[in-house]
MIMI-514611 format. One line per field, with one value per residue (C-alpha): x, y, z; residue in one letter. Coordinates in pm, 1 decimal. Each point is the difference from the previous one (the first is absolute). Example, Ala and Ser with C-alpha at 12.3 -4.5 7.8 and 13.67 -1.06 7.14 Angstrom:
BEGIN
c1	(1230.0, 137.0)
c2	(-450.0, 344.0)
c3	(780.0, -66.0)
resn	(A, S)
//
This chain:
BEGIN
c1	(-3119.9, -92.2, -261.7, -127.6, -354.6, -6.8, -165.2, 238.3, 51.8, 93.4, 264.6, 135.9, 6.6, 204.3, 237.1, 37.3, 106.7, 260.9, 132.6, 3.8, 191.2, 246.9, 44.5, 52.8, 178.9, -256.8, 36.5, 145.7, 328.5, -144.5, -114.5, -348.7, 115.9, 200.7, -303.8, -271.6, 220.3, 124.0, -106.9, -346.1, -64.7, -233.6, -189.2, -58.2, 371.4, 8.2, 61.1, -323.0, -224.5, -212.7, -19.5, 377.9, 31.4, -298.0, 158.5, 327.7, -181.6, -152.1, 135.3, -46.2, -301.3, -206.5, -258.3, 81.0, 371.2, -88.1, -214.7, 271.9, 256.5, -231.0, -42.5, 378.0, 43.5, -287.9, 167.7, 289.3, -211.8, -288.1, -39.3, -273.0, 169.7, 157.7, 346.7, -97.8, 266.0, -224.4, -337.7, -226.9, -297.9, -165.5, -214.5, 311.9, 192.7, -28.6, 111.8, 49.2, 370.7, 120.9, 81.3, -366.4, -81.1, -282.7, 245.5, 198.7, -306.1, -4.8, -283.0, -199.2, -3.7, -173.7, 57.8, 319.7, 66.1, 315.7, 235.2, 301.0, 287.3)
c2	(3746.4, -74.5, -254.9, 143.9, 37.7, -333.4, -327.0, -271.7, -139.9, 349.2, 22.7, -340.8, 108.1, 313.9, -212.6, -236.0, 293.5, 103.5, -356.5, -34.7, 325.7, -119.3, -333.7, 158.8, 310.1, 199.8, 358.0, -170.7, -80.6, -337.8, 104.9, 93.5, 340.1, 70.9, -87.7, 200.5, 299.7, 44.9, 347.0, 24.1, -373.8, -30.6, 324.9, -42.4, 71.3, 311.5, 317.9, 150.9, -284.7, 135.6, -345.0, -40.9, 156.6, -197.2, -324.0, 86.4, 1.6, -347.9, -291.5, -374.0, 29.9, 177.3, -237.2, 117.2, -66.3, -346.1, -71.5, 126.0, -219.9, -297.1, 93.9, 26.3, -350.7, -132.4, 144.8, -243.2, -270.5, 179.8, 47.9, 262.9, 242.7, -233.5, 149.4, 368.2, 261.8, 303.6, 102.6, 297.3, 136.0, 192.6, 199.7, 137.0, 130.4, 317.3, -172.7, -362.9, -89.1, -108.4, -351.0, -64.1, -146.6, -248.1, -259.3, 17.4, -33.5, -318.8, 31.4, 225.5, -57.1, 244.4, 352.4, -84.8, -118.4, -212.8, 4.3, -169.5, 225.8)
c3	(7354.4, -359.3, 99.2, 326.9, -137.6, -180.9, 97.0, 119.1, -352.8, -116.2, 270.4, -100.0, -365.7, 75.1, 208.7, -297.5, -218.2, 256.4, 17.4, -379.8, -31.9, 261.5, -176.4, -341.3, 133.6, -193.2, 129.1, 306.7, 168.9, 99.9, 348.6, 117.7, 126.1, -314.4, -208.3, 172.2, 81.1, -355.9, -111.0, -153.0, -7.0, 299.1, 46.6, 373.0, 50.2, -219.4, 197.3, -135.4, 121.6, 286.8, 162.7, 20.9, 345.7, 130.4, -119.1, 170.0, 335.6, -39.5, 200.8, 17.9, 231.8, -268.5, -155.0, -353.4, 55.3, 129.5, -305.3, -235.5, 175.9, -47.0, -369.6, -42.4, 138.0, -213.5, -310.9, 43.3, -164.5, -169.9, -375.8, -30.6, -240.4, -258.0, 58.9, -24.4, 68.4, -49.7, 133.6, -14.3, 186.6, -283.0, 242.4, 170.1, -302.6, -205.5, -316.3, -91.1, -42.2, -344.2, 126.9, 89.2, -340.1, -55.7, -131.6, 328.6, 225.4, 208.8, 252.1, 231.0, 374.9, 228.4, -130.1, -188.6, -353.5, -29.4, -299.0, -153.0, -103.8)
resn	(X, X, X, X, X, X, X, X, X, X, X, X, X, X, X, X, X, X, X, X, X, X, X, X, X, X, X, X, X, X, X, X, X, X, X, X, X, X, X, X, X, X, X, X, X, X, X, X, X, X, X, X, X, X, X, X, X, X, X, X, X, X, X, X, X, X, X, X, X, X, X, X, X, X, X, X, X, X, X, X, X, X, X, X, X, X, X, X, X, X, X, X, X, X, X, X, X, X, X, X, X, X, X, X, X, X, X, X, X, X, X, X, X, X, X, X, X)
//
């Protein structure tokens, strides 16, 4: 959901953040579901996200789901984000969070900037 409009590398990068959060238990219980469903961590799962209901109807035959699955598997061995645990699409926010400091910035991939904590 977070990377649905991203190029493939952007999808891999978001998957890397999820995996890094799982590994470090950073806003995570160590599982993929417990990481992405944690309140207000991944906006596509927030109750006010208009795409949430659309995403709930997707299945494995959808080409975007297939590409995201491929990106998830690719993220097992990729190193695009330098261990980022935070990311931000500046065009999609009303205000920049206080953690999005220049000294924490690691890289930009697609529409997202990636950050250390």
